[in-house]
N, C-alpha and C positions, 0 to 999 in steps of 0.2 A: 298399434303397440310400438311405442317409441321410447328410446332411452339413449343417454350419451354413450357414444361408442358403437351404436348400431346403425344399420343402413337399410332404408326401404327402397327397393329397386323400382323407382318411378322415373320414367323418362319424359322429357318435354314433348309436347304435342307438335306434330307436323302433318302436312298433307300426306296422305298415304301414297307411296310411289311405286306400288308393286306392278311389275310387268311380267311377262313370261311367255313361254310357249305352251301349246296345248298339251304337251307331254309332261308338264311340271307335276301334275297331280298323280301321274303314274308312279312316282317314286315313293309313295307312302307305304308300299308293300315291301317287306324285307326281301333280300336276294334269295333265290331258290336255286341252289346248285350251279353247275356250269351250263350255261344256256346257249342256244344257237344264235349266232350273229348272222343277220340276213345277208344273203348273197344276191340273189335275183328275186325280185318281188313276184315275177311271173312264175318262177319255177317252184317256190316254196309255198306250202299251204298257209292260209291265214292263221295267225296265232289267236288263241283265246284272249280275253281281256286280262285274265290273271297271268298268262304267259307273257303278254305284252308288257305288263307292269314290271315283271321280274326281269325281262330282257332289257328294257329301257333303263331300269335301275342299275343293272350290271354295266351297261354301256356308259352311263353317266359317271359311275364310279371309275371306270377305266379312263374316261376323259379327265377326271380330276387327278388321278394318279399321274398321268402324263403331264398335266398342267403344273402340278406341284413340283415334278421333277424338272420341268423347264424353269420354274421359279428358283429352284435350288442353284441354277447356273447364273442367276443374276449377280451374285457377289463375285463369282469367278470372272464374269465379263467386266464388272467394274474394276476389279483388281488388274486384269489384263490391260484394260483401257488406260488406267493410271500409269502402268508400267510403260506402255507405248508412248504416252505423252511425255513421261519423264525422259525416256531415251531420245525422243524427238527434240526436246529442249536441250539435251546434252549435245546432240548433233549440231544444232544451231550455234551453240556456244563454241564448240570445237571448230566448226567451219569458219567462224569469225577469227579464231586464233590462227588457223592455217592461212587465211587471207592476209592477216596482219604480217605474218612471217614472210609471205610471198612479197609483200611490199618492201620489207627490209632487205630481202635478197636482191630485189630489183635495184634498190638504191645502192647497195654494196657493189653490184655488178657495174653500174655506171661509174662509181668512184674508182673502182679497180681498173677499169679501162682507161680512165683519164691518167692514172698514175703509171701505167705500164705501156706507154706508147713506144718505148725503145728498151733495149736490153740494159741490165744493171751496169754492165761494163762500159757501155757507150755513155750512159748517164754520168758515170764516175769520171771518164776521160774528158768530157765536155763541161764538167762542173767548174764554176769559178771558185767554189769553196768546198774542196773534197771532204773536209771534216763535217761540214754541215750536211753534205749529201749522205755521208755514212750514217749520220744521226737519222736522217729521213728514211734511209733504207731500213734501219731498225724498226722505225714506225710502220713501214710497209709490211714487214714480216708480221708484226702484231696485227695489222689489218687483215692479212691473209688468214691468220689464225681466227680472227673474228668471223670471216666468211665461212670457214669450215665449221665453226661452232653453230652459226646460224643455219647452215645446211643440215647439220645433225638435228637441231631443234625442229626444223621443217619435216624431216623424215619421221621423227618421233610423233609429231602432231598429226601427220598424214596417217600413220599407223593407228593411232587412237581413233581418228575419224573413221577409218575403214572398219575397225572393231565395232564401233557404235552402230554403223550402218548395217553391219551383219547382224548385230543383236536386234536391231529394229525389225529386220526382215523375219527373224525367228519369232519375236514376240507378236508381230502382226499375223503370222501364220497360226500361232497358238490361239490368238483372239478369234480369228476367222473359224478355226476348228470348233471352238466353244459355241460361237454364234450359230454355226451350222448344226451342231447337236441340239441346241435349243429350238431351232427352226423345225427339226425333225420331230421333236417331242410335241411341239405345238401342232404340227400336222397330224400326229397320232391322236391328239385330243380332239381336233376338229373332225377327224374321220370317225371317231367313236360317236360323236354327237350326230353326224350325218347318218350313221347306221341306226341310231335311236329314232331319228325322224322317219326312216324307212319302215321301222317297226310300226309306228303309228299310222303311216300311210297305208299299210296293208290291212288295217282293221276295217271292218264294215262301218257304215255311217252311224249306226246306232251306238256302237262301241266308242267311236270318236266323240259323239255327242255326250256320252256319259262321262268321258274323261274331261271334256270341256266344262261340264257341270261341276265335277269334282274340283277342278281348278278354281272356278268361281267361288265355290264354297270355302276353299282354303283361303282365298283372297279376302272373303268376307270376315272370316275368323281372325285373320291377321289385322285387318282394319279395326275390328272390335277390340282386340287385345291392345293394339297401339293406343286407341282412344281411351281405354280403361286406365292404362298407365299414365297417360297425359292428364287424365281427370282425377287421378289419385283414387281409383276405385278398384284396386287390385283385390282379388279374392285371396291371394297368398302374399305374404310378406317375407322378405329376406331379412331375418332378424338375427344377424351375426355380426361380430366386430369386423370392421373393414377399414383399411387405410384410406386417407383422403385421395391419394392418387389412384388407387384401385377403384374407388367410387366414381371418379371421373371417367375411367376407362369403361366400367360397366355401364354407366349411364349413356355414354356415347354408343356403345355396341347395341344396347337395347333400343336406342333411338333410330336404329337402322332396320328395325323389323319390317319385313316385306320387300326390302330392296333386293334386286335380282342378283344372281350369281353371274359374274363375268370374269373369265380368266384374266389375271394380271391387274384387275381393278382394285383400287384402294380408296374409292369414294369419288365424289360425294354421294352418288345415288346407286352405285353398283360395287360389288366386292367379290373377290374370291376368299377362301377361308383365311389364308394368312394375311391377305390384304385388309380384312376386317380387324383382326387382332392387332396388326401393325398400326392401323389408323387409330384404333381405340386407345392403345397405350401411348401413341404419339400425342394424342390430346392431353394426356397426363404428363407429358414431358419425358417419356421414356422411348428411346430409339430402338426399334427392332428391325430385323431383316424381313424382307418380303419372301419368306420361305418357312414352311412349317418345320422342315428338318433343321433349319438353323435356329429357329426360335426356341426349341427345347433346350438348347445350350446357352441361351442368352438370359437366363434367370436362375434362381436357386431352385433346385429340384425339391419337390415336396411329395409326400406320400398321399395316396388317394384318401386315406382316412383323415388327413389334415388339410384338405382342400378349403380354400377361402375364396369368396367372390373376387374376381379379377384374375385368378390363377388360370393358366392356359393348360388345356388337356389335349393330348396327342394320340393319334391313331395310325395304325398300319405299319407294315414292315416291308420295305422301308417306309418311314413316316411320310404320309401324304395328306393328313388332315389335322386341323387344329380348331378348337373351339374355346370359348371363355366361360369358365364356371361362374354361375351367379347365385349358387346356394340351393338348398333343398334338392340336391342331386340333379340339378339341371344346368344346362349351358345354353348360351346364345352363340349361334354360328351361321356361316354360309355353307349349307350342307353339301351341295354339289351343283353342277349345271342343271338348270331346269327347276331348281328348288330355291325359293327366296330365303333371305335371312330369317331365322326362326328360333324359337326356344324349344329344346327337346331334352329328354333325360340324357345323362352322359353315356348311358348304354345304348342310345339310339344308333350310334356308330359302333361297328365291331372292331376288334383289334386294339383296344386301349393299351397304350404302352407306357404312359407316365404323365407327369405334370410338372410345370415349373412356375415360379413366381417372379415376374419381371420387376424391375425397380429395386 
């Protein structure tokens, strides 16, 4: 069904690139309450398969929350880095000015020494032309004034240089503090994933085999869906008006189906949630931050009832997930660690908080 002003969500074919951990398939089950995070594999009883699914899903979501919080600091780090570079450039320029005045002071000192080898009275008594000497003495006084002015300029330039150097130290400390905070958040994200792997390791072999089989089945379905899109054999069509730029963004996002979730990644073969939406809209010529919390403010806010393909949908408080609406109540997104880029209903994620329209 095709008409002018409508869009059929069909992406170009590519070799399927899905990768993943054995625990990827675990996350198909919704979170169930507040669950035990493993401490010691030997001390705790083995979880059931359903418990493991829920525990791993909770830990993977915890990892994504920390990861997106770390992403939120990217712009702060960039801004702080720019500020440090600007101050450093100012220091270099001011140091050159100080050095130039130093040279002037040196030249004036030499000239002054040459002119003041004897007292003014002695020079007057020994002068063949007293009138000419008095004229020269007047010039010497002006010279002394020039020396004083140059010294004042040097002191002022030195003061400005010291202020800039102090400012640089302050801004460097601020930058290091932000980077340290980001490192802590990344460590939290990694720890949550390590805990998830421990959950899987505590399962018996038959349960782990079942999870591996589920992962293979998920991979098969994603390959099939990707092939169907590339071969224009979709069972469902997105038949709503869409802008040309939104079409480019949606096509790009759909073309990443099956790519794995990696924190901080924005392509070409792995993504986190905000990295995917940033890369997709980047293909359409729209610049977005690599942060779900920032992206909600980088477009025009839209109501859920007015969603159009290409709109970004956000989740969590604070916001820690973003997907791209593609029509028919669905979105394409990088769900969380262990789950590849996929299409899900927009209610697949809990905590919907709003949507925005980039561009």
